[in-house]
N, C-alpha and C positions, 0 to 999 in steps of 0.2 A: 265254624271251620273256615280258615283263611284260604284264599285262592292261591294256587300254585302258579308258577311262571307259565307252565303249559296251558293252564286254564285261561290265563290272561291273554296268551297268544291266540287261543282258540276263539276268543270273542271277535276276532276279525279286526279290520282297520278302524281307526278312530272316525268319529262323525265329522261332517264338513264344518260344523260349528267349532269343533275342537281345533281343526287346522286353521280356521279363520282367526280364532283368538290367539293361537300360537304365532301366526304370521304377524298379527298386530303387535303382540308383545315383543316379537323380534325386531319389528320396525322401530318401536319405542326405544329398545335397548340400543339399536344401531344409531338412532338419531341423537339421543340425549345422554346416554349412559356409557358409551364406548369412548374412553379417553376424552372426557369432557373438557379437561384442562390442558389438552395437547396444544403445543405452541404452533400457531398458524398465523404468521404475519400477513396482514393485508397487503397484497402486491400493488405496485403502482398501476393505474389503468392506462390504456392506450390513448393517444391523442387523436385518433382517427375519427371521432364522433363529430357531429355537426356543431355542438356547443363549443368545442375546442377550436374549430375552424373560424368561429366568429371572434375569437380573441385576437388581440394584436400579436404580431410575431415575437415581440420581445418577451411576452409573458406566456406564450403558448406552451413552452416547454414545461412550465410549472403546473400545467393543467393535469398532469399525471397524478398529482397529489391532492386533487380536489376531493376524493372520498375521505381521505384522512382529515383534511381541513373541516369537512362537514361534520365528522364525528366529534372532533375537538370543539367545534362551535356548539354542538348539542350538549356536550358536557358542561360548557360554560353557561349555557342557558339553564341547565338544571340547577347550578349553584345560584344563578341570578334569581330563579323562581323561589328558591328557599330563602334567599335574602329579602325578597319583596314581601313574602307572606309573613315571615317573622315567627319566632318560636318562643315568645314570652321572655325574651332576654336571657335565656339559657345558652351560653356560648358553646358548651359541649354538645348540647342537642342540636344547635345550629350547624356546627361542623359535621356532625354525624349525619343529620338529615339531609344536608346539602351535598356533602362530598362523597358519601358512600354510594348513592345512585350515580353521581357523576363518574366515580371510579369504575362502576359497572359499565357505563357507556364507553369509557376509554378502553376498557378491557376487551371490547369487541374487536379492537384492532389486532390483538395478538392471540387471544383465547376466546373465540366467539361463543361456543357452547357453554364454557365455564362462566362467561359473563351473564348468561341467562340465569344460571343457578345462583350466582351472587345476587342478582337483582331480586329473584324470588325469595331467597333466604333472608335478605336484609329488609324486605318489605315490612314484616311485623315489628321489627325493632325501630325502624324509622317512623312507623305509625304510632308506636307507643311514645316515642320522643316528641312527636308532633301532637300532643294532647290538646292543644288549643285550636286545632283545625277541626272544622266540621266535615267529616267524611271518613269512611272506613272501607277497606283496609289500606288504601293507598293515599299517601299524602300527595299534594300537588307536584313537588319535585320528583317523587318516586313514580307517580302516575306518568308524567312526561318521559322520565328516563326509561321506564319499563317498555313503553311503546317503541322508543328509539332502539333499545336493545333488541327487541324481537324483530324489528324491521331490518336492522343491520345483519343479524344472525341469519334471517331468512334469505337475504340477498347473497350471503356468502355460502350458504349450505344448499338450500333447495326447498321445494314445496312440502316434502314430507316432514322435515324439521319444523317448518312453519306451522303445520297442522298440529303437531304434538306440543309445540310451545303454547299455542292458543288453548288446547285442551288442558294443559298443565296450569295455565293461568286461570281458566274457568274452575278447575278443581280447587285451586287455592282460594279463589273468591268464595266458593260455596262453603269450604271448610272454615274460613274466617268468619263468615256470616253465622254459621251454625254453632261453632264451638268457641270462638274467641270473642264474640260480642263486639261492641264498638259503639260508634256514634249513632244518632237516630237515623241518619241518612247513609246510604251505601253508594259508593262509586264503582262497585263491581260491574253493574250493567253498562255504564258508560265505558268502562275499561274494555269490556268484551266487545262492545259495538265498534268503538274506534280502532281497537287492535285488529279486529276481524277485517275492517275496511282497509287499514294500512297493509295488513298481510296479504289481502287479496290483490291489491295493486302491485305489491312487491312480487308476488308470485307470477302475475301476468307478465310483468317486465322481465323476470328471470326466465320464464319459459320462452318468451319471444327472443331473448338474447341467445339462449341455448339453440333455438331453432335456426337463428341467423348464423351462429357459429357452425352448426352442422351443415347448413347449406353452403357456407364458404368452403368448408373442408371438402364437401362432395364436389363442388365446382373445381377446386384445385386438383383433386384426384382425377376428375373427368378430363380436365385440360392436359394433365400429365399423360394419362392413358391415351388421349387422342393424339398427342404429339408422338408418343411411342408408336402408336399404330400407323401414323403417317410415315414415320421414319422407316418402319419395317416394310410398309407397302412400297416406299420408294426404293429401298434396298432390294426388295424382291424384283421390282421392275428392272433395276440395274443388273441384278444377277441373271435375269432372263436374257437381257440383251447381251451381256458378256458371254452367256452360254452359247447364244447363236453366233457371235463373232468368233470366239475361240474355237468352237466346234467346226465352223467353216474352215478356218485356217489349218486346224489339225487334220481335217479330211483332205485338204489340198496337199499337205505334207505327205500324208500316207500314199495318196495317189501318185504324186511325183516320185516318191521313193520307189514305188513299185514299177513305174515306167522308166526310170532312169537307166537301168542296165540295158534296156533294149535300144537306147539311143547311142550306145558306144559299141563299136565293133570289137568283138572278142574281148570283153572286159575281163580283167584278172579276177580270180576267185575271191581275193580279199575285198575288192570293190563290191562285188555282188553280195558278199556276206555283210558288208557295211550298210548297203541299202536295205537288205532284209532286216537288219537290226533296227535301222531307222524306222522302217514301216511298222515293225512290231511294237516299238516303243510309242509311236504315234497312235496306233490303234489302241494300245493299252491305256495311254493317257486319255484318249477320247472316251473310252469306256468308263474310266474313273470319273471323268468330268461329267458325263451324263448321269452317272449314279449319284454324285454329290450335288451338283447344281440342278438336276432334274427334280429334286424334291421341292424346289421353290415354285414349281409350275402348278397352277391351279388345275383342277380336273377339266375345266372348260377352256383352258388356255390353249390356243393353237399357234404354232410358230408362223410368223409372217411369211407369205409367199414371196413378197417383193424384198429386195435388199434393204438393209437398214439405211436411213437417210444420212447424208453427209453434208458438208458445207457446200458441195456442188448443187445441192437441192435448195439452197437458201433463197434463190430468186423465186422459186415456186411458193415457198412459205410466205415471202413478203407479198406476193400477189394475193394470196389468200387473206392475209390480214388487211390489205388495202380494200379488198372486196367487202370486208366486214366493217369498214368505215375508219380505219386507222391510217393516217398519213405517215408514211415511214420512208426514210432515206437510208441508203446503204453506202458505206465508204470502206474500201479495202486498201490497205497499205502494205508495203513489203512485197516480196516475191512470192506469188501464189504457188504452193507446192502441195503434193499429197502427203497427208499426215497419217499416223496410225489410225485404224478404223475406230478404236475406242475413243480417241481424242476427237475425231470428226463427229462421231455420234453424240458424245457428251456436249460438244460445242453447239451442235444443231439443237439439241434438247434445251440447253440453257437459253439460247436465243428465242426458241419457241415459247418457253415458259415466261420469259421476260416480256415478250410482246403480248402474251395472253394477259399478264398482269396489267399492262398498259391499257388494253381494251376494257378490262374489268374495272380498274380503279381510276382511270383518267380518260373517260369517254370524251371524244372530241379533241384530244391533245395530239400533237405531232411527236413522232418518235424518230430516233436515229440509231442505226446499227453500225458499229465500227468494228471491223475485223482486221487485226494487225498480225502479219506473219513476221516474226522476229527471229533472231538467231537462236534464242533459248526455248522457243515454243510458240504459243499462240495467245494473242491478247484479244479480249472481247470487251466492248463497252456498249451497253444498251441504255439509252437515256430518253425520257419522255418529259414533256412539259406538264403544266397543271391542267386539270379537267376544265373543259369549256362546253358551252351549250346547255341545253335543258335536261339532258340525260343525267340522272343521278348515278354516282359511282356505286358499284355493287360491293357489299361487304365480303371480306375473305378471312380465312383462318390462318394465313401465313404458311400454308403447306407448300406453295410453289417455291418460296425462298428456301425452305427446308430441303426440298428435292434438289435444288441447284447446289446448295452447300454440300449435299451428299456426293453429288457427281464431282465437284471440285476437289473435295477431300479424298475421294477414291483415287484421283490422279495426282495427289500431292500438290495441288494448285493453291491459289490464293483468290479470295473473293471478298468484295465489299458491296453492300447494298444499303443505300441511305438516301434520304430526301435531298433534293438540290436546293440551292438558295432561291431559285425562281418558283419553288412550289411543286416541282416535278419529282421524279425519282430516277436514280441512276444505279445500274448494276455494272460492276467492273470485275472482270475475271482474267486470270492468267493461268494457262495450262502449260506446264513445262513438257518439253519433248526431248528426251535424251538424244545424244548425238547418234548413237547406234540405231535409233528408230528413224532417223532422218536420212539414212543411207539406203540405197537400193542394193540388191544382191551383188551387183558388180563393184560396189564400194564407192560409187559416185553419188553426188548429191542428187536427191530426188527432185 
């Protein structure tokens, strides 16, 4: 009595051995039987390796075709081996026994898995044609070509394909010994030994390159994420400072709008209503500002009790860096005037970060801070010389430059940061100030 479907289902899940065999057969099918003759052209390799760097510059560009040249050379060696051994004067046998394995070698450039099958299938035919050779089942050219084919295919595919190719070669060797007969001596053991050694080395190199590629990708992703995080942190800091600056001015507007009617004797109702509207709009804008920009504050962030620094506090900053060991001079050109608080704060932070970079990257060097008040805005130039003394420079990740660029971009300014010809470093910034922002409430120049 046959089992029904329900009875088969009632037997429960398959045994672990069944799943192991199923996975193994699935791996074999995926490695050697899924589109074995699919077109896969061997791409040029990169020239970043150390062997390419040892070549002269004139021929370094051709190093990308080195793998292709090596495969072609192996195919020529296969034909040369067939020519040296000789096939009893049979020209047809000579051509087939030499050129068929060589064709399998060349085939690895375009159809790697198919080249392995061509090499295996053509082996008994080349062995029969080479009846004068002592050895079975591989003739000398087929022996050499088959190892080359497996090495190239393993390098192009991976360790799993390498293992299945070696097992397939071993199965063919046993089958040829048991059922096809041959010469008194067999070259299957040497084939299995040398092919296993070559495939092991190829697999180790392949795994190492894959690991290096993954590490490179991870480093690239980490660097990108770190730059993004630094950018967001700097923008968060700027947003906090803007929140404090704008909130202060909006509060002043609201207070002045509320007190203005009491400074005028018998103000008309229209004026009182205008001041009330101004105050309501200021309070509403302040509320929205705190709601939007307040989300960038960390839970442990506290608003500074002291006012935000400006260019008037620059001398105090220079005294601090001088105490830290940096020799710094200050030069101010143009008519000093009060600028918008956002411009003053950003200029102060840029000078602060540039001097911090000088302390970190050029210990013992002298620095110079130039502040220029021009008609269109504010110019900054911070330059330092090369490092001197016994103190080694401290490495940095370039986050300070990123922060300075963010502040300059926020104010629609321009910035350059580059090494100097003397071996130092120079940061040049221009922060534009619109004409309306340079006038006081009375309409006169500040």
